[in-house]
C-alpha positions in Angstrom: 119.6 181.4 36.3 118.6 178.1 37.7 119.5 174.9 36.0 116.9 172.8 34.2 115.1 170.4 36.5 113.1 167.4 35.5 110.5 165.4 37.5 109.5 161.9 36.8 105.8 161.1 37.1 106.3 159.7 40.7 106.9 163.3 42.0 110.6 163.1 42.6 112.9 165.9 41.4 115.7 165.1 39.0 118.5 166.9 37.1 119.1 166.2 33.4 122.9 165.8 33.5 125.4 163.8 35.4 126.4 166.6 37.7 124.5 167.6 40.8 121.9 170.3 40.6 122.5 173.6 42.2 120.2 176.6 42.4 123.2 178.5 43.8 125.7 177.5 41.0 127.5 175.0 43.2 127.5 171.2 43.3 124.4 170.8 45.4 121.2 172.6 46.5 123.0 173.7 49.7 126.4 175.3 49.1 129.2 173.1 50.3 126.9 170.1 50.9 127.4 166.8 49.3 124.3 165.5 51.2 121.6 167.6 49.5 121.6 166.6 45.8 118.6 165.4 43.8 118.3 162.2 41.9 119.7 162.3 38.4 117.5 161.6 35.4 117.2 162.4 31.7 113.4 162.8 32.0 112.0 165.8 30.1 111.3 168.8 32.3 107.9 168.8 34.0 106.2 172.2 34.5 103.0 172.0 36.5 100.6 174.8 35.8 99.1 176.5 38.8 95.6 178.0 39.3 95.4 181.6 40.4 94.6 180.3 44.0 97.5 177.9 44.0 99.9 180.7 42.7 98.6 183.0 45.5 99.3 180.3 48.1 102.8 179.7 46.7 103.4 183.4 46.8 102.2 183.5 50.5 104.6 180.6 51.3 107.5 182.4 49.6 106.8 185.8 51.3 105.9 184.6 54.8 106.4 180.9 55.5 109.7 179.9 53.9 111.5 182.2 56.4 110.2 180.0 59.3 111.8 177.0 57.7 115.0 178.9 56.9 115.5 180.4 60.4 118.8 178.5 60.8 119.8 178.3 57.2 121.6 181.2 55.7 121.4 179.7 52.2 117.6 180.1 52.2 116.7 176.8 50.7 113.1 176.8 51.7 112.6 180.5 50.7 114.6 180.6 47.5 114.7 177.0 46.0 111.5 175.3 47.1 109.2 178.0 45.4 111.0 177.2 42.1 110.8 173.4 42.5 107.0 173.4 43.3 106.3 173.8 39.6 108.3 170.6 38.9 107.4 168.4 41.8 103.7 167.6 42.7 104.7 166.4 46.2 106.4 169.7 47.1 103.6 171.7 45.5 101.0 170.0 47.6 103.1 170.3 50.8 103.5 174.1 50.1 99.8 174.5 49.3 98.8 172.7 52.5 101.2 174.9 54.6 100.2 178.2 53.1 96.4 177.3 53.1 96.5 176.2 56.7 98.4 179.5 57.6 95.7 181.5 55.8 93.0 179.5 57.5 91.7 178.0 54.3 91.1 174.7 55.9 89.4 173.0 52.9 92.3 173.6 50.6 94.8 172.8 53.3 93.2 169.4 54.0 92.9 168.5 50.3 96.5 169.4 49.6 97.7 167.6 52.7 95.8 164.4 51.8 97.0 164.6 48.2 100.6 165.2 49.3 100.6 162.3 51.8 99.1 160.0 49.2 101.9 160.9 46.7 104.5 160.5 49.4 103.2 157.0 50.3 103.2 156.0 46.6 106.8 157.3 46.2 108.1 155.7 49.4 106.5 152.3 48.4 108.2 152.3 45.0 111.0 149.7 44.6 113.4 152.2 43.0 113.3 154.8 45.8 116.6 156.6 46.2 117.6 159.6 48.2 115.2 162.3 47.1 115.5 165.8 48.4 112.0 166.7 47.4 110.7 164.1 49.7 112.8 165.3 52.6 111.7 168.9 52.1 108.0 167.9 51.7 108.2 165.9 55.0 109.6 168.9 56.8 106.9 171.2 55.4 104.2 168.7 56.3 105.5 168.6 59.8 104.9 172.3 60.1 101.4 171.9 58.7 100.8 169.3 61.5 102.1 171.8 64.1 99.7 174.4 62.8 96.9 171.8 63.1 97.9 171.0 66.7 98.9 167.4 65.8 102.0 167.1 67.9 101.9 163.4 68.2 101.8 163.6 72.0 99.0 161.8 73.9 97.6 163.6 76.8 97.2 161.4 79.8 
């Protein structure tokens, strides 16, 4: 079973003990990696409730989209771990919702989730106590895929 994960109100993911969190039973989210470990906190666990539509989108992400992000990762972080963390991290939840909604061509939901996620990211990045936060890194990767599905490649055509 997965260890207990807590999330402060700012949307970061945290573990309740002094050891690094591992969904795989090792010292980090990625086996053998000291780089990918969440911020530590004694905050009570946060469990976001999902609507039926949100749960459907998270399921779609898990079944179809996480594999795209894990194409070079045998550990399956985006397929196995992120779907668990979305219920504890609003930033990740909205990134996943934006990605899945865009893929399913639900443009209204995708745009709302994308805007909410970027707002949460900006707030978190502007905080003075920002530390290395894996949830932020994963959300940024997912949002980049959303932008690619939108055709926002950041390349100006001359």
